[in-house]
Jmol script that loads the backbone (N, CA, C; Angstrom):
load data "model"
ATOM      1  N   UNK A   1       2.751  -5.975  12.726  1.00  0.00           N
ATOM      2  CA  UNK A   1       2.482  -5.038  13.643  1.00  0.00           C
ATOM      3  C   UNK A   1       1.190  -4.912  12.606  1.00  0.00           C
ATOM      4  N   UNK A   2       0.472  -4.230  13.110  1.00  0.00           N
ATOM      5  CA  UNK A   2      -0.962  -3.542  13.187  1.00  0.00           C
ATOM      6  C   UNK A   2      -0.677  -2.388  13.562  1.00  0.00           C
ATOM      7  N   UNK A   3      -1.146  -1.482  12.426  1.00  0.00           N
ATOM      8  CA  UNK A   3      -1.061  -0.020  12.869  1.00  0.00           C
ATOM      9  C   UNK A   3      -2.727   0.195  13.381  1.00  0.00           C
ATOM     10  N   UNK A   4      -3.035   0.749  14.611  1.00  0.00           N
ATOM     11  CA  UNK A   4      -4.501   1.568  15.229  1.00  0.00           C
ATOM     12  C   UNK A   4      -4.172   2.457  15.457  1.00  0.00           C
ATOM     13  N   UNK A   5      -5.738   3.390  14.735  1.00  0.00           N
ATOM     14  CA  UNK A   5      -6.081   4.798  14.867  1.00  0.00           C
ATOM     15  C   UNK A   5      -6.140   6.061  14.370  1.00  0.00           C
ATOM     16  N   UNK A   6      -5.829   7.252  14.799  1.00  0.00           N
ATOM     17  CA  UNK A   6      -5.120   7.741  14.106  1.00  0.00           C
ATOM     18  C   UNK A   6      -3.780   8.163  14.274  1.00  0.00           C
ATOM     19  N   UNK A   7      -3.066   7.858  13.276  1.00  0.00           N
ATOM     20  CA  UNK A   7      -1.497   8.466  12.507  1.00  0.00           C
ATOM     21  C   UNK A   7      -1.216   9.638  12.491  1.00  0.00           C
ATOM     22  N   UNK A   8      -0.033  10.174  13.231  1.00  0.00           N
ATOM     23  CA  UNK A   8       0.117  11.627  13.273  1.00  0.00           C
ATOM     24  C   UNK A   8       1.287  11.698  12.147  1.00  0.00           C
ATOM     25  N   UNK A   9       2.131  12.434  10.894  1.00  0.00           N
ATOM     26  CA  UNK A   9       2.215  12.520   9.556  1.00  0.00           C
ATOM     27  C   UNK A   9       3.312  12.096   9.687  1.00  0.00           C
ATOM     28  N   UNK A  10       3.960  12.199  10.931  1.00  0.00           N
ATOM     29  CA  UNK A  10       5.453  12.246  11.779  1.00  0.00           C
ATOM     30  C   UNK A  10       5.741  10.757  12.024  1.00  0.00           C
ATOM     31  N   UNK A  11       4.955  10.113  12.158  1.00  0.00           N
ATOM     32  CA  UNK A  11       5.138   8.484  13.069  1.00  0.00           C
ATOM     33  C   UNK A  11       5.796   7.785  12.760  1.00  0.00           C
ATOM     34  N   UNK A  12       6.888   6.713  13.531  1.00  0.00           N
ATOM     35  CA  UNK A  12       7.572   6.335  12.995  1.00  0.00           C
ATOM     36  C   UNK A  12       7.007   4.669  13.603  1.00  0.00           C
ATOM     37  N   UNK A  13       7.670   3.445  13.008  1.00  0.00           N
ATOM     38  CA  UNK A  13       7.839   2.277  13.742  1.00  0.00           C
ATOM     39  C   UNK A  13       9.109   2.578  14.391  1.00  0.00           C
ATOM     40  N   UNK A  14       8.562   1.940  16.303  1.00  0.00           N
ATOM     41  CA  UNK A  14       9.777   1.929  16.999  1.00  0.00           C
ATOM     42  C   UNK A  14      10.865   0.795  16.566  1.00  0.00           C
ATOM     43  N   UNK A  15      10.399  -0.184  16.362  1.00  0.00           N
ATOM     44  CA  UNK A  15      11.450  -1.595  15.689  1.00  0.00           C
ATOM     45  C   UNK A  15      12.319  -0.909  14.161  1.00  0.00           C
ATOM     46  N   UNK A  16      11.876  -0.246  13.487  1.00  0.00           N
ATOM     47  CA  UNK A  16      12.509  -0.028  12.294  1.00  0.00           C
ATOM     48  C   UNK A  16      12.607   0.957  11.287  1.00  0.00           C
ATOM     49  N   UNK A  17      12.167   2.304  12.188  1.00  0.00           N
ATOM     50  CA  UNK A  17      12.015   3.499  11.889  1.00  0.00           C
ATOM     51  C   UNK A  17      11.448   4.083  10.701  1.00  0.00           C
ATOM     52  N   UNK A  18      10.739   3.516   9.742  1.00  0.00           N
ATOM     53  CA  UNK A  18      10.848   3.227   9.112  1.00  0.00           C
ATOM     54  C   UNK A  18       8.864   4.430   9.187  1.00  0.00           C
ATOM     55  N   UNK A  19       8.171   5.163   8.295  1.00  0.00           N
ATOM     56  CA  UNK A  19       7.309   5.908   8.725  1.00  0.00           C
ATOM     57  C   UNK A  19       5.691   5.052   8.373  1.00  0.00           C
ATOM     58  N   UNK A  20       5.176   5.090   9.380  1.00  0.00           N
ATOM     59  CA  UNK A  20       3.888   4.807   9.695  1.00  0.00           C
ATOM     60  C   UNK A  20       2.765   5.202   8.619  1.00  0.00           C
ATOM     61  N   UNK A  21       2.519   6.614   8.705  1.00  0.00           N
ATOM     62  CA  UNK A  21       1.818   7.165   7.473  1.00  0.00           C
ATOM     63  C   UNK A  21       2.304   7.467   6.231  1.00  0.00           C
ATOM     64  N   UNK A  22       2.230   6.118   5.348  1.00  0.00           N
ATOM     65  CA  UNK A  22       2.702   6.701   4.580  1.00  0.00           C
ATOM     66  C   UNK A  22       1.685   5.665   3.004  1.00  0.00           C
ATOM     67  N   UNK A  23       1.550   5.914   2.257  1.00  0.00           N
ATOM     68  CA  UNK A  23       1.218   5.227   0.985  1.00  0.00           C
ATOM     69  C   UNK A  23       0.880   3.614   1.277  1.00  0.00           C
ATOM     70  N   UNK A  24       2.224   3.025   1.194  1.00  0.00           N
ATOM     71  CA  UNK A  24       2.391   1.626   1.285  1.00  0.00           C
ATOM     72  C   UNK A  24       1.241   1.113   2.474  1.00  0.00           C
ATOM     73  N   UNK A  25       0.652   2.179   3.574  1.00  0.00           N
ATOM     74  CA  UNK A  25       0.457   1.626   4.929  1.00  0.00           C
ATOM     75  C   UNK A  25      -1.330   2.413   4.330  1.00  0.00           C
ATOM     76  N   UNK A  26      -1.510   2.662   3.508  1.00  0.00           N
ATOM     77  CA  UNK A  26      -2.668   3.073   3.448  1.00  0.00           C
ATOM     78  C   UNK A  26      -3.374   2.489   2.642  1.00  0.00           C
ATOM     79  N   UNK A  27      -5.446   2.965   3.083  1.00  0.00           N
ATOM     80  CA  UNK A  27      -6.135   1.547   2.816  1.00  0.00           C
ATOM     81  C   UNK A  27      -6.027   1.656   0.993  1.00  0.00           C
ATOM     82  N   UNK A  28      -6.141   3.059   0.472  1.00  0.00           N
ATOM     83  CA  UNK A  28      -6.444   3.036  -0.601  1.00  0.00           C
ATOM     84  C   UNK A  28      -4.810   2.215  -1.645  1.00  0.00           C
ATOM     85  N   UNK A  29      -3.724   2.797  -1.690  1.00  0.00           N
ATOM     86  CA  UNK A  29      -2.502   2.113  -2.415  1.00  0.00           C
ATOM     87  C   UNK A  29      -2.516   0.968  -3.382  1.00  0.00           C
ATOM     88  N   UNK A  30      -2.386   1.088  -4.712  1.00  0.00           N
ATOM     89  CA  UNK A  30      -3.134  -0.422  -4.932  1.00  0.00           C
ATOM     90  C   UNK A  30      -1.887   0.331  -6.347  1.00  0.00           C
ATOM     91  N   UNK A  31      -0.900  -0.939  -6.000  1.00  0.00           N
ATOM     92  CA  UNK A  31       0.383  -0.729  -7.413  1.00  0.00           C
ATOM     93  C   UNK A  31      -0.469  -0.539  -8.897  1.00  0.00           C
ATOM     94  N   UNK A  32      -1.264  -1.443  -8.865  1.00  0.00           N
ATOM     95  CA  UNK A  32      -1.409  -1.020 -10.558  1.00  0.00           C
ATOM     96  C   UNK A  32      -2.569  -0.056 -11.106  1.00  0.00           C
ATOM     97  N   UNK A  33      -3.085   0.772 -10.055  1.00  0.00           N
ATOM     98  CA  UNK A  33      -3.517   1.710 -10.270  1.00  0.00           C
ATOM     99  C   UNK A  33      -3.158   3.062 -10.542  1.00  0.00           C
ATOM    100  N   UNK A  34      -3.752   4.062 -10.839  1.00  0.00           N
ATOM    101  CA  UNK A  34      -3.241   4.818 -11.217  1.00  0.00           C
ATOM    102  C   UNK A  34      -2.625   6.190 -10.400  1.00  0.00           C
ATOM    103  N   UNK A  35      -1.410   6.430 -10.828  1.00  0.00           N
ATOM    104  CA  UNK A  35      -0.836   6.777  -9.495  1.00  0.00           C
ATOM    105  C   UNK A  35      -0.718   5.749  -8.249  1.00  0.00           C
ATOM    106  N   UNK A  36      -0.788   4.376  -8.520  1.00  0.00           N
ATOM    107  CA  UNK A  36      -0.733   3.396  -7.642  1.00  0.00           C
ATOM    108  C   UNK A  36      -1.409   3.902  -6.135  1.00  0.00           C
ATOM    109  N   UNK A  37      -2.565   5.018  -6.816  1.00  0.00           N
ATOM    110  CA  UNK A  37      -4.249   4.671  -5.685  1.00  0.00           C
ATOM    111  C   UNK A  37      -5.444   4.764  -6.654  1.00  0.00           C
ATOM    112  N   UNK A  38      -6.113   4.199  -5.184  1.00  0.00           N
ATOM    113  CA  UNK A  38      -7.462   4.610  -5.682  1.00  0.00           C
ATOM    114  C   UNK A  38      -8.091   5.146  -5.492  1.00  0.00           C
ATOM    115  N   UNK A  39      -8.094   6.602  -4.576  1.00  0.00           N
ATOM    116  CA  UNK A  39      -8.283   7.130  -4.755  1.00  0.00           C
ATOM    117  C   UNK A  39      -8.223   8.197  -5.791  1.00  0.00           C
ATOM    118  N   UNK A  40      -8.975   9.312  -6.761  1.00  0.00           N
ATOM    119  CA  UNK A  40      -8.858   9.898  -7.790  1.00  0.00           C
ATOM    120  C   UNK A  40      -8.745  11.501  -7.633  1.00  0.00           C
ATOM    121  N   UNK A  41      -8.967  11.734  -6.324  1.00  0.00           N
ATOM    122  CA  UNK A  41      -8.391  13.038  -6.037  1.00  0.00           C
ATOM    123  C   UNK A  41      -6.871  13.159  -5.061  1.00  0.00           C
ATOM    124  N   UNK A  42      -6.723  12.062  -4.824  1.00  0.00           N
ATOM    125  CA  UNK A  42      -4.975  12.371  -4.052  1.00  0.00           C
ATOM    126  C   UNK A  42      -4.023  12.315  -4.736  1.00  0.00           C
ATOM    127  N   UNK A  43      -2.962  13.523  -3.984  1.00  0.00           N
ATOM    128  CA  UNK A  43      -2.176  14.201  -5.341  1.00  0.00           C
ATOM    129  C   UNK A  43      -1.165  12.610  -5.487  1.00  0.00           C
ATOM    130  N   UNK A  44      -0.947  12.918  -6.247  1.00  0.00           N
ATOM    131  CA  UNK A  44       1.055  11.803  -7.117  1.00  0.00           C
ATOM    132  C   UNK A  44       1.386  12.045  -5.356  1.00  0.00           C
ATOM    133  N   UNK A  45       1.886  10.895  -5.642  1.00  0.00           N
ATOM    134  CA  UNK A  45       3.333   9.928  -4.490  1.00  0.00           C
ATOM    135  C   UNK A  45       4.138   9.787  -4.938  1.00  0.00           C
ATOM    136  N   UNK A  46       5.616  10.213  -5.335  1.00  0.00           N
ATOM    137  CA  UNK A  46       6.420   8.758  -6.258  1.00  0.00           C
ATOM    138  C   UNK A  46       7.443   8.302  -4.843  1.00  0.00           C
ATOM    139  N   UNK A  47       7.902   8.346  -4.075  1.00  0.00           N
ATOM    140  CA  UNK A  47       7.956   7.991  -2.986  1.00  0.00           C
ATOM    141  C   UNK A  47       7.153   7.278  -2.057  1.00  0.00           C
ATOM    142  N   UNK A  48       6.550   5.800  -1.503  1.00  0.00           N
ATOM    143  CA  UNK A  48       5.609   5.965  -1.046  1.00  0.00           C
ATOM    144  C   UNK A  48       5.566   5.014  -0.142  1.00  0.00           C
ATOM    145  N   UNK A  49       7.307   5.119   0.507  1.00  0.00           N
ATOM    146  CA  UNK A  49       7.880   5.050   1.788  1.00  0.00           C
ATOM    147  C   UNK A  49       7.592   5.407   2.394  1.00  0.00           C
ATOM    148  N   UNK A  50       7.836   6.895   1.509  1.00  0.00           N
ATOM    149  CA  UNK A  50       8.095   8.149   2.627  1.00  0.00           C
ATOM    150  C   UNK A  50       6.821   9.093   3.124  1.00  0.00           C
ATOM    151  N   UNK A  51       6.943   9.552   4.707  1.00  0.00           N
ATOM    152  CA  UNK A  51       5.741  10.408   4.649  1.00  0.00           C
ATOM    153  C   UNK A  51       4.660  11.184   3.596  1.00  0.00           C
ATOM    154  N   UNK A  52       3.470  10.922   4.086  1.00  0.00           N
ATOM    155  CA  UNK A  52       2.519  11.785   3.504  1.00  0.00           C
ATOM    156  C   UNK A  52       1.841  12.147   4.358  1.00  0.00           C
ATOM    157  N   UNK A  53       1.211  13.163   3.479  1.00  0.00           N
ATOM    158  CA  UNK A  53       1.043  14.312   3.656  1.00  0.00           C
ATOM    159  C   UNK A  53      -0.911  14.683   3.385  1.00  0.00           C
ATOM    160  N   UNK A  54      -0.965  13.192   2.887  1.00  0.00           N
ATOM    161  CA  UNK A  54      -2.221  12.738   2.150  1.00  0.00           C
ATOM    162  C   UNK A  54      -3.667  13.132   2.813  1.00  0.00           C
ATOM    163  N   UNK A  55      -4.297  14.349   2.474  1.00  0.00           N
ATOM    164  CA  UNK A  55      -6.253  14.269   3.535  1.00  0.00           C
ATOM    165  C   UNK A  55      -6.992  13.058   3.685  1.00  0.00           C
ATOM    166  N   UNK A  56      -6.269  11.419   2.300  1.00  0.00           N
ATOM    167  CA  UNK A  56      -7.445  11.066   2.245  1.00  0.00           C
ATOM    168  C   UNK A  56      -6.989   9.934   3.030  1.00  0.00           C
ATOM    169  N   UNK A  57      -5.567   9.707   3.439  1.00  0.00           N
ATOM    170  CA  UNK A  57      -4.813   8.330   4.318  1.00  0.00           C
ATOM    171  C   UNK A  57      -5.891   8.525   5.239  1.00  0.00           C
ATOM    172  N   UNK A  58      -5.802   6.506   5.025  1.00  0.00           N
ATOM    173  CA  UNK A  58      -6.581   5.699   5.746  1.00  0.00           C
ATOM    174  C   UNK A  58      -5.244   4.306   6.124  1.00  0.00           C
ATOM    175  N   UNK A  59      -4.998   3.674   7.094  1.00  0.00           N
ATOM    176  CA  UNK A  59      -4.687   2.887   7.734  1.00  0.00           C
ATOM    177  C   UNK A  59      -5.578   1.978   6.699  1.00  0.00           C
ATOM    178  N   UNK A  60      -4.214   1.122   6.117  1.00  0.00           N
ATOM    179  CA  UNK A  60      -5.220  -0.168   5.635  1.00  0.00           C
ATOM    180  C   UNK A  60      -4.876  -1.409   6.536  1.00  0.00           C
ATOM    181  N   UNK A  61      -5.850  -2.364   6.741  1.00  0.00           N
ATOM    182  CA  UNK A  61      -7.016  -3.685   7.845  1.00  0.00           C
ATOM    183  C   UNK A  61      -4.940  -4.648   7.520  1.00  0.00           C
ATOM    184  N   UNK A  62      -4.751  -4.725   6.518  1.00  0.00           N
ATOM    185  CA  UNK A  62      -2.969  -5.195   6.120  1.00  0.00           C
ATOM    186  C   UNK A  62      -2.601  -5.002   5.385  1.00  0.00           C
ATOM    187  N   UNK A  63      -1.941  -3.741   5.297  1.00  0.00           N
ATOM    188  CA  UNK A  63      -1.213  -3.544   3.615  1.00  0.00           C
ATOM    189  C   UNK A  63      -0.567  -4.742   2.783  1.00  0.00           C
ATOM    190  N   UNK A  64       0.648  -5.378   3.465  1.00  0.00           N
ATOM    191  CA  UNK A  64       1.100  -6.224   3.087  1.00  0.00           C
ATOM    192  C   UNK A  64       0.715  -7.804   2.406  1.00  0.00           C
ATOM    193  N   UNK A  65      -0.476  -7.931   3.051  1.00  0.00           N
ATOM    194  CA  UNK A  65      -0.602  -9.143   3.085  1.00  0.00           C
ATOM    195  C   UNK A  65      -2.149  -8.509   1.974  1.00  0.00           C
ATOM    196  N   UNK A  66      -2.282  -7.816   1.558  1.00  0.00           N
ATOM    197  CA  UNK A  66      -3.401  -8.000   0.486  1.00  0.00           C
ATOM    198  C   UNK A  66      -2.492  -7.518  -0.753  1.00  0.00           C
ATOM    199  N   UNK A  67      -1.164  -6.884  -0.222  1.00  0.00           N
ATOM    200  CA  UNK A  67      -0.113  -6.484  -1.711  1.00  0.00           C
ATOM    201  C   UNK A  67       0.139  -8.275  -1.899  1.00  0.00           C
ATOM    202  N   UNK A  68       0.381  -8.568  -1.202  1.00  0.00           N
ATOM    203  CA  UNK A  68       1.646 -10.015  -1.230  1.00  0.00           C
ATOM    204  C   UNK A  68      -0.102 -11.445  -2.509  1.00  0.00           C
ATOM    205  N   UNK A  69      -1.219 -10.532  -1.245  1.00  0.00           N
ATOM    206  CA  UNK A  69      -1.927 -12.119  -1.912  1.00  0.00           C
ATOM    207  C   UNK A  69      -2.411 -11.206  -3.810  1.00  0.00           C
ATOM    208  N   UNK A  70      -2.401 -10.520  -3.943  1.00  0.00           N
ATOM    209  CA  UNK A  70      -2.413  -9.338  -5.462  1.00  0.00           C
ATOM    210  C   UNK A  70      -1.257  -9.872  -5.760  1.00  0.00           C
ATOM    211  N   UNK A  71      -0.417  -9.945  -5.984  1.00  0.00           N
ATOM    212  CA  UNK A  71       1.079 -10.480  -6.422  1.00  0.00           C
ATOM    213  C   UNK A  71       0.584 -11.974  -6.702  1.00  0.00           C
ATOM    214  N   UNK A  72       0.287 -12.306  -5.791  1.00  0.00           N
ATOM    215  CA  UNK A  72      -0.035 -14.088  -6.070  1.00  0.00           C
ATOM    216  C   UNK A  72      -1.062 -14.239  -7.117  1.00  0.00           C
ATOM    217  N   UNK A  73      -1.870 -13.926  -6.913  1.00  0.00           N
ATOM    218  CA  UNK A  73      -3.220 -14.124  -8.103  1.00  0.00           C
ATOM    219  C   UNK A  73      -3.048 -13.380  -9.623  1.00  0.00           C
ATOM    220  N   UNK A  74      -1.792 -12.427  -9.619  1.00  0.00           N
ATOM    221  CA  UNK A  74      -1.512 -11.955 -10.902  1.00  0.00           C
ATOM    222  C   UNK A  74      -0.469 -13.353 -11.264  1.00  0.00           C
ATOM    223  N   UNK A  75       0.086 -13.695 -10.686  1.00  0.00           N
ATOM    224  CA  UNK A  75       1.524 -14.444 -10.802  1.00  0.00           C
ATOM    225  C   UNK A  75       0.728 -16.052 -11.647  1.00  0.00           C
ATOM    226  N   UNK A  76      -0.696 -16.116 -10.740  1.00  0.00           N
ATOM    227  CA  UNK A  76      -1.226 -17.588 -11.189  1.00  0.00           C
ATOM    228  C   UNK A  76      -1.778 -17.227 -12.597  1.00  0.00           C
ATOM    229  N   UNK A  77      -2.348 -16.514 -12.526  1.00  0.00           N
ATOM    230  CA  UNK A  77      -3.006 -16.193 -13.435  1.00  0.00           C
ATOM    231  C   UNK A  77      -1.884 -16.444 -15.057  1.00  0.00           C
ATOM    232  N   UNK A  78      -0.775 -15.912 -14.963  1.00  0.00           N
ATOM    233  CA  UNK A  78       0.160 -15.553 -15.552  1.00  0.00           C
ATOM    234  C   UNK A  78       0.432 -17.265 -15.903  1.00  0.00           C
ATOM    235  N   UNK A  79       0.717 -17.871 -15.005  1.00  0.00           N
ATOM    236  CA  UNK A  79       1.228 -19.526 -15.091  1.00  0.00           C
ATOM    237  C   UNK A  79       0.435 -20.173 -15.743  1.00  0.00           C
ATOM    238  N   UNK A  80      -1.559 -19.745 -15.522  1.00  0.00           N
ATOM    239  CA  UNK A  80      -2.015 -20.806 -16.433  1.00  0.00           C
ATOM    240  C   UNK A  80      -2.450 -20.812 -17.500  1.00  0.00           C
ATOM    241  N   UNK A  81      -2.689 -19.253 -18.129  1.00  0.00           N
ATOM    242  CA  UNK A  81      -2.066 -18.777 -19.491  1.00  0.00           C
ATOM    243  C   UNK A  81      -0.864 -19.730 -20.371  1.00  0.00           C
ATOM    244  N   UNK A  82       0.341 -19.544 -20.034  1.00  0.00           N
ATOM    245  CA  UNK A  82       1.380 -20.195 -20.491  1.00  0.00           C
ATOM    246  C   UNK A  82       1.184 -21.705 -20.068  1.00  0.00           C
ATOM    247  N   UNK A  83       0.327 -22.577 -19.612  1.00  0.00           N
ATOM    248  CA  UNK A  83       0.410 -23.596 -19.427  1.00  0.00           C
ATOM    249  C   UNK A  83       0.031 -24.102 -20.513  1.00  0.00           C
ATOM    250  N   UNK A  84       0.966 -25.693 -20.147  1.00  0.00           N
ATOM    251  CA  UNK A  84       0.935 -26.669 -21.586  1.00  0.00           C
ATOM    252  C   UNK A  84      -0.483 -27.884 -21.279  1.00  0.00           C
ATOM    253  N   UNK A  85      -1.235 -28.051 -21.832  1.00  0.00           N
ATOM    254  CA  UNK A  85      -2.507 -29.000 -21.474  1.00  0.00           C
ATOM    255  C   UNK A  85      -1.633 -30.639 -21.871  1.00  0.00           C
TER     256      UNK A  85
END
end "model"
wireframe off; spacefill off
backbone 0.3
color backbone group
């Protein structure tokens, strides 16, 4: 599902009822960054899947793909590190 345009604070997915305006759907969300956010002025949010009221929220172009690619890249680096020659 692709999220487009302005997302209201309590908007939810019609299929799964998950919040659309949450840290996991924000372009600044980064699991390896401080507070899991690349926006230094953003408030700390503990529950990343809950509705957020952050003024810095911007819809990510494709949040799941970016996160999966980052995980796969990190895992590949670890595997390469421990490969036997």
